[in-house]
N, C-alpha and C positions, 0 to 999 in steps of 0.2 A: 265686401260691404256695400250697402245702398243707403246713401247719405243724402239728406236735404240740407242745403246751405240757404237760409233766407237772409239776403243782403249780401249778395255774391259778387255783385259786379266791380267792387272797388274796395281798397283798403284791406282790413284784415279778412272780410269775406272772400274777396279774390285770393288772398295769399293763402287763406285755408283750403280754397278749391285746388289751387296748384299742388300743396302739400299733400292733401288727401288723393288726388290723382296720382301723384307720384308713388303713394303706398297702396295703389290698386283698386282704390273706390269707384264705384260708378254713382254718378253725381246727379241730382237734381239741382240746379242752379236758379234761384229765384231773385228777381229784382225788379224795379219800376221800369228801367230803361233796357229795352231790347237790342239797342245798338251796342252796348257793351256786352250783353251775354252772348249772342251767337258768335262772334269772334272768338270769345274766350272758349267756348264749348269746342270750336274746331281746333283751336290751338292744342286744347287738353287731350283730344282725340289723336292729335298727330304726334304730339311729344310723348304720351304716356300709354296711349292704346286705351283708354278708359272711355266708358260710355256716358256722356254729360249732356244733358237735357236742358235746354233753356226754359224758364217759366216766367213770363212777363206779367207782373201782377202789381198794382197799386195797393200796397197795405191800407192806406187811408178807405178804400173801398174793397175790402175784402170779401170774398166767397171762399171760405175755407173749405167747405165741402167740395168745391169745383178743384180747389188746389190738391187735396187729397185724392180726388179720382183721377187727376192728371198724372201724380206721382205715382200712385201705384200701377196705373196701367203703363207709365214709362218705364220703371225701374222694376216692376214685377213685385213690389212689397217695400217697405222701408225698415232699416235698422236703427238709423241714427237722425236725429233732428237737431239742427245747430241754428240757433237763432241771433244772428250778428246785427241783424238791421238795428239802426238808431237814426234819431233826427235831433238836431239839437241846433238853436239859434240863440246862442248864449247872450249875445249883446241886448237882445230884447227881451229874455225870459227872466226878468226881474220885476218884481212887484205886480203892479195890475198891468195884464196884457190883453190883447183882442181874444174874445170868446173863442173865434174860429182857430187862432194860434194854438190856444190851451187845447182846444179838441184834437187838433192834429198831432200834437207832442203827445197827448195820452194814448192815441190811437196807434200811432207808429211804434211807441216806445212800451207799451203795455198792453192795451186790448188786442193789438194783432197777434202778439205773442201768444197769450192765453187762448185765443182763439184757434190757432194752428196748433198748438200743442194739445188741445182738448179734442180737436178733430183726428189726430193721428194717436192718441193715447191708447185705443182698443188696437191698434196695430203693433204698438211698441211694447205695451206693458208685460207681455208673456215672451217676449223675444229674448232668448239669452244672449244676443249681442244687442240687445236694445239698449239706447241712451239717449238723454234729453240734455241739450247743453245750451246755456244762455250767456251771452256775453254782455255784462253790465259795466259798470264804469265807478271809477273810485269817487266820482261826485255824488254817488249814492250813500256813501258812508258816513256824512254828517250832513245835515240840511243846512244850506247858507242862502243869502240874499241874490245868488246870481245862478243861472241854469237851473231854477228852483222846479219847475213843472217837469222838464226833462229829468232831472235827478229823482224826484218823487216817483215818477212813472217806472223808471228803472228799478227804484226800490221795491215798487209795488210787484214788479216781475219777480224779483228775487224772491219776495217773500211767498209768491205763488208756486214758485218751484220747491221752496222749501217744504210747503205744505204737500205737494206732489213726492217728494223724498220720503214723508212719513206714510202717504197713502200706499207707496209702491215698495214698501219695507219687506213684504211677503213675495214680492214679484222680482224678476231676474233684470228688469230693467233699472238703469241708474240714471240720477240726475246729476247735474254739474253746474255749478254758477262760477264764472271767472268775472272778476272785477279787473277791468284792464286799465292801466295807467294811461298817460298820454301817449298817443301813437302818430307816427308820421303819416297823416292820411289828410283827405281834402278837407274833413270836418276840422281840423286843427290848422290848416294852411295859413300861414301869415301871422298866427298867434304866437305872442312871447309868452314863455313858460319859465318858471323857477326851476323845473326838473328837465333832464334830457327827454326827448322823444324815442319810442322805440319803434324800430322798424316792423312792419306789420309781418313780414316774412320770419322773423325772430318770435315774435308773439304766436305765430301759426305752429311753429314746430314745437313751443312748449305746450300749446293745447292739443295738438296732434298726438303727442307722446303720451298724454294722460287722457286721452278721449275713452270713455267708457268706464273710467274709474268712478267710485263713489265718493264725489267731493261736494261737501256742503258749501263750501266758499274757498276760492283761491285767488290770488293777486297775480297779474301779470304786468310787469315784472315783480318778483317777490318782494323787492324793496319796498313797495307801497304798502305791505302790509305793517311795515314798522312807521312808516309815514303817517298812515291812517290812524294808527293806534295813538300815535303821539297828538295827533289833531283831535281826536275823540277824547282824550283825558284831559285837555285844556279847559280850564273852568270858564265859564260864560262870560267872566268880567274881561277875561283875556281874547276871548273867540270873537267876541262882538266887535273888537277893533281892528281885527285882521280883514285885509282886502284880499279874499282869496275867492 
């Protein structure tokens, strides 16, 4: 399998790179910081014998056509695209925020995903092994006053992929949306949570086991499906008082 992981240098993206390398995938690993990518590719090649290619790209200044050309040349094609990248500034993403901040949040969490998926869609849609996987967040399940633009952008990404699922209904390529609960990553470092954090390696195994399945929406870990169902059923008079 030839797989591109967008947001591969740390957290869940890095864990997915290790898990898929263990399963024999050749990998394109895309992130904005090449200092993390090059050692990771070397490590995966030594441990698993996989072909791993570092691709250094700032998603805020994305040239999707260039990325496609690099990936197809390096891997000889593409079977699976996984968009893990996300950027959040929860402490300031509340109420009125600077325009530049809103633009970056929307670009990394929504626009770049749409542009990359759109660029690779002609290569994936008729591939019997083709799949498009996006990692969203439980924050997108119900709008709240905190992390607002981030969650709205992730929700928009989900909506776009649901549309692709309908478009691809007569094609072999499958789409997947995973809403991840709190993961033990740098994005959440130092933040107190009401629920335990999940190790990225555990989440990576769950996603890798289901890679290529036709999944409209799944939660990782599964308990978040129940948690978010309860939160979505709360009447506004109660929800408005909650500090979440």
